[in-house]
C-alpha positions in Angstrom: -108.7 0.5 -156.8 -110.3 1.7 -153.7 -109.8 -1.2 -152.3 -106.0 -1.8 -153.2 -105.3 1.3 -152.0 -107.0 0.7 -148.6 -105.0 -2.6 -148.1 -102.3 -0.8 -148.8 -102.4 1.6 -146.5 -99.7 2.0 -143.6 -102.4 3.3 -141.0 -104.2 -0.4 -140.4 -103.8 -1.3 -136.7 -104.2 -4.9 -137.2 -101.2 -5.0 -139.6 -99.0 -3.1 -137.4 -100.2 -5.9 -134.2 -99.6 -9.2 -137.3 -96.2 -7.4 -137.6 -95.4 -6.6 -133.9 -96.3 -10.6 -132.5 -94.2 -12.5 -135.0 -93.1 -16.3 -134.7 -90.4 -16.3 -132.0 -86.7 -16.7 -132.6 -83.9 -19.3 -131.7 -82.3 -17.2 -129.0 -85.6 -17.1 -126.8 -86.2 -20.7 -127.3 -83.1 -21.7 -126.3 -82.9 -19.1 -123.2 -86.1 -21.0 -122.2 -84.6 -24.3 -122.5 -82.2 -23.6 -120.2 -84.5 -22.2 -117.8 -86.3 -25.7 -117.5 -83.6 -27.8 -117.4 -81.6 -26.0 -114.5 -85.1 -26.3 -112.6 -85.2 -29.7 -113.4 -81.8 -30.4 -112.1 -82.1 -28.9 -108.8 -85.6 -30.8 -108.3 -83.4 -34.2 -109.0 -80.7 -33.2 -106.4 -83.3 -32.3 -104.2 -85.0 -35.3 -104.3 -82.0 -37.8 -104.6 -80.8 -36.0 -101.1 -84.4 -36.8 -99.7 -83.8 -40.5 -100.7 -80.7 -41.0 -99.1 -81.7 -39.5 -95.9 -84.4 -42.0 -95.9 -82.1 -45.2 -97.0 -79.6 -44.2 -93.6 -82.8 -43.9 -91.3 -84.2 -47.3 -92.8 -80.5 -48.9 -92.3 -80.2 -47.6 -88.5 -83.7 -49.0 -88.0 -82.7 -52.5 -89.5 -79.0 -52.4 -87.9 -80.7 -53.9 -84.4 -83.3 -56.5 -85.5 -80.2 -57.7 -87.9 -77.9 -57.8 -84.9 -80.0 -59.8 -82.3 -81.1 -62.4 -84.9 -77.3 -62.7 -85.7 -76.7 -63.4 -82.1 -78.6 -66.6 -81.4 -77.0 -69.5 -80.3 -74.5 -70.8 -82.9 -76.4 -74.6 -81.9 -79.6 -74.0 -82.5 -78.6 -73.3 -86.1 -76.8 -76.3 -86.6 -79.4 -78.4 -85.1 -81.6 -76.8 -87.5 -79.6 -77.9 -90.0 -79.0 -81.3 -89.6 -82.1 -81.8 -88.5 -85.0 -81.9 -91.0 -87.8 -79.4 -91.4 -90.1 -79.7 -89.0 -93.3 -77.4 -88.6 -93.0 -75.8 -85.2 -95.7 -74.9 -82.9 -96.2 -71.5 -80.7 -98.2 -70.5 -78.2 -99.5 -67.1 -78.5 -96.7 -65.5 -75.9 -94.0 -66.7 -78.0 -95.6 -65.3 -81.3 -95.6 -62.0 -79.6 -92.2 -61.9 -78.4 -90.8 -63.4 -82.1 -93.1 -60.3 -83.4 -91.3 -58.0 -80.7 -87.9 -59.1 -81.6 -88.3 -59.1 -85.1 -90.2 -55.7 -85.3 -87.8 -52.8 -86.4 -87.0 -50.1 -83.1 -89.3 -47.2 -82.6 -88.1 -44.0 -84.5 -85.7 -42.0 -81.8 -84.8 -38.2 -81.7 -81.4 -37.6 -83.0 -78.8 -38.0 -80.4 -77.3 -35.3 -79.5 -73.4 -34.8 -79.2 -72.5 -32.6 -76.0 -69.1 -30.5 -76.9 -65.9 -31.9 -75.3 -65.1 -28.3 -73.2 -69.0 -28.5 -71.9 -67.7 -32.2 -70.4 -64.8 -31.1 -69.3 -66.0 -27.8 -67.4 -68.8 -30.0 -66.2 -66.2 -32.0 -64.5 -64.3 -29.3 -63.4 -67.0 -27.9 -61.7 -68.2 -31.1 -59.7 -64.2 -31.6 -58.6 -64.9 -28.0 -57.5 -67.9 -28.8 -55.1 -66.1 -31.9 -54.3 -63.1 -30.5 -53.0 -65.3 -27.2 -51.0 -67.4 -29.9 -49.7 -64.9 -31.4 -48.6 -63.1 -28.1 -47.1 -66.1 -27.2 -45.5 -66.5 -30.7 -43.7 -62.7 -30.3 -42.7 -63.5 -26.9 -41.2 -66.7 -28.1 -39.4 -64.0 -31.1 -38.0 -62.0 -28.2 -36.8 -64.5 -26.1 -35.2 -66.2 -29.2 -33.4 -62.1 -30.0 -32.0 -61.9 -26.1 -30.9 -65.5 -25.8 -29.5 -64.6 -29.4 -27.0 -61.4 -27.6 -26.0 -63.0 -24.2 -25.2 -65.8 -26.6 -22.7 -63.2 -28.3 -21.6 -61.1 -25.4 -20.6 -63.9 -24.0 -19.3 -64.8 -27.1 -16.8 -61.4 -27.3 -15.7 -61.9 -23.1 -15.1 -65.0 -23.8 -13.2 -63.3 -26.6 -11.2 -60.0 -24.3 -10.5 -62.3 -21.5 -9.4 -64.1 -23.6 -7.1 -61.2 -24.8 -5.5 -59.4 -21.3 -5.1 -62.8 -20.4 -3.6 -62.7 -23.4 -1.0 -58.8 -22.6 -0.3 -59.9 -18.7 0.1 -63.2 -19.6 2.5 -60.6 -22.1 4.7 -57.8 -19.4 4.9 -60.7 -17.2 6.4 -62.0 -19.2 8.7 -58.4 -20.7 9.7 -57.7 -16.9 10.4 -61.2 -16.3 12.3 -60.5 -19.0 14.3 -57.0 -18.3 15.5 -58.4 -14.2 15.9 -61.0 -16.1 17.9 -58.2 -17.7 19.8 -56.1 -14.9 20.0 -59.2 -12.6 21.7 -60.2 -15.2 23.9 -56.3 -15.4 24.9 -56.2 -11.8 25.3 -59.4 -11.8 27.5 -58.1 -14.9 29.3 -54.9 -13.2 30.0 -56.5 -9.6 31.0 -58.8 -11.6 33.3 -55.9 -13.3 34.9 -54.2 -10.2 35.5 -57.0 -8.4 36.7 -57.9 -11.4 39.3 -54.3 -11.2 40.4 -54.6 -7.0 41.0 -57.6 -7.5 42.9 -56.5 -10.6 44.8 -53.3 -8.0 45.4 -55.3 -5.0 46.4 -57.4 -7.4 48.9 -54.4 -8.4 50.9 -53.2 -5.0 50.8 -53.8 -2.9 54.1 -56.4 -0.3 53.2 -54.2 2.8 53.9 -51.3 1.5 51.3 -54.7 0.8 48.6 -56.2 4.0 49.2 -52.5 6.0 49.3 -52.2 4.2 45.7 -55.7 4.8 44.4 -54.9 9.0 45.0 -52.3 8.9 42.4 -54.6 7.0 39.8 -56.8 8.2 37.2 -60.7 8.1 38.1 -61.1 5.6 35.2 -58.0 3.4 36.6 -59.1 3.6 40.3 -62.6 2.5 39.3 -61.7 -0.5 37.8 -59.7 -1.5 40.6 -62.9 -1.0 43.0 -64.6 -2.9 40.4 -62.3 -5.7 40.9 -61.9 -6.1 44.9 -64.6 -7.3 46.7 -67.4 -5.1 48.2 -65.8 -5.0 51.7 -62.5 -4.5 50.4 -63.4 -1.5 48.4 -65.6 0.0 51.5 -62.2 -0.2 53.6 -60.2 1.6 50.9 -62.8 4.0 50.1 -62.8 4.9 53.9 -59.0 5.8 53.5 -59.4 8.2 50.5 -60.0 11.7 51.1 -63.4 12.6 51.0 -63.8 14.5 48.2 -62.7 12.1 45.8 -64.0 8.9 47.5 -67.6 10.7 46.6 -66.7 11.4 43.0 -65.3 7.8 42.7 -68.6 6.7 44.2 -71.1 8.7 42.4 -69.5 7.1 39.1 -69.3 3.7 40.4 -72.8 4.5 41.0 -73.9 5.3 37.6 -72.3 2.7 35.8 -74.0 0.3 38.1 -77.8 -1.0 36.2 
């Protein structure tokens, strides 16, 4: 009775645990199956994608050798078709060439597609630079032409200045010569006048000459006394008053070196 009472007691911990961890229900089993199927489908799609990518890469790599092999001359194929198959001996160099021809090309990186807008922008930039270069070249040519014209004008101006200076120098020289000639002519006329006056006083009686000197200022009287001969001057002074004669004689001696 005690054993039966103990087995039927609700406080047994082991009995509670077995009752909590009972067998799975059909709903939890179907949910786990759906999760595993979903992951299997995702893995299959991913593997198929990788397989397609590998096949595309292999097709691109094998397209070039096929095109090279198909481009062989038709005559050689016809000759092989007609003639019986015979062993062909090739040297090492030809074997290496054939191996290079049939070998798949080395893998290259993906081609970079440049956008059309970028290409158009670069082309427009190039056209702008070319136009700017052409404009600069034309401006340089114009500047060179203007520079040559300025240099030519400077040379013409310098030549004109030299010509003006030469003409002015000739004019000044001509004026100087004319002035010299005029002064010489004036001096010659004055000298002729003095000579004529001296001859006139020498031929005149001393009394008349003295009377004329009495009415002249001292400067004119001294000029006449210097023009005539010494003998004639002495005769004229002898007829002049004593005070005036002494004064004129003193002035004559003062100018004698």
